[in-house]
C-alpha positions in Angstrom: 20.9 -5.6 14.9 17.4 -3.4 15.1 17.8 -1.8 12.8 19.3 -4.7 10.2 15.4 -6.6 11.1 13.6 -3.2 10.6 15.5 -2.8 6.9 14.1 -6.6 6.0 10.9 -6.3 7.4 10.5 -2.8 5.3 12.3 -5.1 2.5 9.5 -7.3 2.7 6.6 -4.9 2.8 8.5 -3.7 -0.7 8.7 -7.3 -2.1 5.4 -7.7 -1.2 4.0 -4.6 -2.9 5.9 -5.3 -6.1 4.5 -8.6 -6.2 0.5 -7.7 -5.4 1.0 -4.5 -7.8 2.6 -7.3 -10.1 -0.5 -9.7 -9.8 -3.0 -7.0 -10.6 -1.1 -5.9 -13.8 -1.2 -9.5 -15.0 -4.7 -10.2 -13.6 -5.9 -7.0 -16.0 -3.0 -6.9 -18.4 -1.4 -10.8 -19.2 1.6 -11.8 -17.9 3.3 -9.6 -21.1 2.1 -6.5 -19.7 4.8 -3.7 -19.6 7.5 -3.8 -17.0 6.8 0.1 -16.6 3.2 -0.4 -15.8 4.0 -2.7 -12.8 6.5 -0.3 -11.3 3.8 2.6 -11.9 1.5 0.1 -9.4 4.0 -0.2 -6.8 5.2 3.4 -6.9 8.6 2.2 -7.8 11.1 2.1 -10.3 11.6 0.0 -12.9 14.9 -0.6 -11.4 13.7 -1.7 -8.1 11.9 -4.1 -9.9 14.4 -5.6 -12.2 17.0 -5.4 -8.6 14.2 -7.8 -6.9 13.8 -9.6 -10.0 15.9 -9.7 -13.1 14.1 -11.4 -15.4 10.4 -12.1 -16.3 10.4 -15.0 -15.4 11.4 -14.5 -11.6 8.8 -12.3 -11.2 6.2 -13.9 -12.8 7.4 -17.1 -11.0 7.5 -14.9 -7.2 3.7 -13.4 -8.2 2.8 -17.1 -8.8 4.0 -18.5 -5.7 2.8 -15.3 -3.7 -0.7 -15.5 -5.0 -0.8 -19.0 -3.6 0.3 -18.4 -0.2 -2.3 -15.5 -0.5 -5.2 -18.0 -1.6 -3.8 -20.7 0.8 -4.1 -18.1 3.8 -7.8 -16.5 2.9 -8.9 -19.7 3.3 -8.9 -19.9 6.8 -9.5 -16.6 7.3 -13.1 -16.4 5.3 -14.3 -19.5 7.1 -13.5 -17.3 10.4 -15.0 -14.6 9.6 -17.9 -15.3 6.9 -21.6 -15.9 7.7 -21.4 -19.5 6.6 -19.3 -22.3 5.6 -20.4 -22.2 2.4 -20.7 -18.6 2.0 -16.6 -18.7 3.0 -16.3 -21.3 0.0 -18.2 -19.1 -2.2 -15.3 -16.3 -1.4 -12.4 -18.4 -1.7 -13.6 -20.1 -5.0 -13.6 -16.6 -6.4 -10.2 -15.4 -5.3 -9.0 -19.2 -6.7 -10.7 -18.3 -10.0 -8.9 -14.7 -9.4 -5.5 -16.5 -9.1 -6.0 -19.0 -11.9 -6.0 -16.1 -14.9 -2.2 -15.0 -13.9 -1.1 -19.3 -13.1 -2.5 -20.1 -16.9 0.3 -16.9 -18.3 3.1 -18.7 -16.6 2.5 -22.2 -18.0 3.8 -20.1 -21.5 6.4 -18.8 -19.9 7.7 -21.6 -18.3 7.2 -24.0 -21.3 11.6 -24.3 -21.5 11.8 -25.2 -18.0 9.0 -28.0 -17.7 10.9 -29.3 -14.1 10.6 -25.5 -12.7 6.7 -25.6 -14.0 6.3 -29.3 -12.0 7.7 -28.1 -8.6 5.5 -24.8 -8.8 2.3 -27.3 -9.8 3.6 -29.5 -7.3 3.5 -26.1 -4.5 0.2 -25.0 -5.8 -1.3 -28.6 -4.8 0.7 -28.9 -1.6 -1.0 -25.5 -0.4 -4.2 -25.3 -2.3 -5.9 -28.6 -2.1 -6.2 -28.9 1.9 -7.6 -25.1 1.9 -10.1 -26.5 -0.2 -10.8 -29.0 1.5 -11.1 -27.3 4.5 -13.8 -25.2 3.6 -15.6 -28.2 1.5 -15.6 -29.8 4.9 -17.2 -27.2 6.6 -19.7 -26.3 4.7 -20.6 -30.4 3.8 -20.6 -30.7 8.2 -23.3 -27.8 8.0 -25.0 -29.5 5.6 -24.2 -26.7 3.0 -22.8 -28.7 0.3 -23.1 -32.1 -1.4 -20.3 -34.3 1.4 -19.4 -36.1 -1.6 -17.6 -33.1 -3.7 -14.0 -34.0 -3.3 -11.1 -30.8 -3.1 -8.9 -31.5 -6.0 -12.0 -32.4 -8.7 -14.0 -28.9 -7.9 -10.3 -26.8 -7.8 -9.8 -28.8 -11.5 -13.2 -28.3 -12.3 -12.8 -24.3 -11.5 -9.5 -23.8 -13.9 -11.0 -25.8 -16.9 -14.3 -23.3 -16.5 -11.5 -20.5 -16.7 -9.4 -21.9 -19.5 -12.4 -20.1 -22.0 -10.8 -16.6 -20.8 -7.9 -16.7 -22.8 -8.9 -16.8 -26.1 -12.5 -15.3 -25.8 -13.3 -12.2 -24.4 -16.8 -12.6 -24.9 -16.3 -15.8 -22.0 -17.0 -14.7 -18.4 -15.8 -17.7 -16.1 -16.4 -15.9 -13.4 -19.9 -16.7 -13.7 -19.7 -20.1 -15.1 -17.8 -20.2 -11.6 -20.7 -19.1 -9.6 -22.7 -21.6 -12.0 -20.7 -24.3 -11.0 -20.1 -23.2 -7.3 -24.1 -23.3 -7.0 -24.6 -26.6 -8.2 -22.7 -27.8 -5.0 -25.6 -26.6 -2.7 -27.5 -29.6 -0.5 -31.0 -29.3 -1.9 -32.5 -28.1 1.0 -30.6 -24.6 0.9 -32.7 -24.4 -2.2 -31.6 -23.2 -5.7 
């Protein structure tokens, strides 16, 4: 049984390595990036990827769910380790914006599976809205951000700013997201 647990832990670690590599490649090159690029980034053969994820859609969905989990787990960790709740919020919004690059590509892959996409979107909201709410609440309680900002409202704003990056390589979504997040500050914090 101990050997079996080690294999399962090893398999989970290998899958996490694959998903991290795929996410990095998707962010850099889009969801249509060649599987060989993902295999090279993960340090595995292409057969290993296909054993874990028989289709590109399987891989993209797995990356999506993996990134949602990572983004959800990052919120509390950032809140515990940052200098202030606002600093944690800023860092988390940066991670969230990076995640959205992959999310936008997912929509194109799943066009024909509307129910599957809706299920993933519900998972996204269920996991990430509470994290954003906790970060906003902590920053508001510390007097760092306006208390009236709603989490889903902020997430939609960030999402809308990230959409422009799909069609214009000159568009700097991260800069605009930074301006949006800076606008959350209470006037007493300064500009």
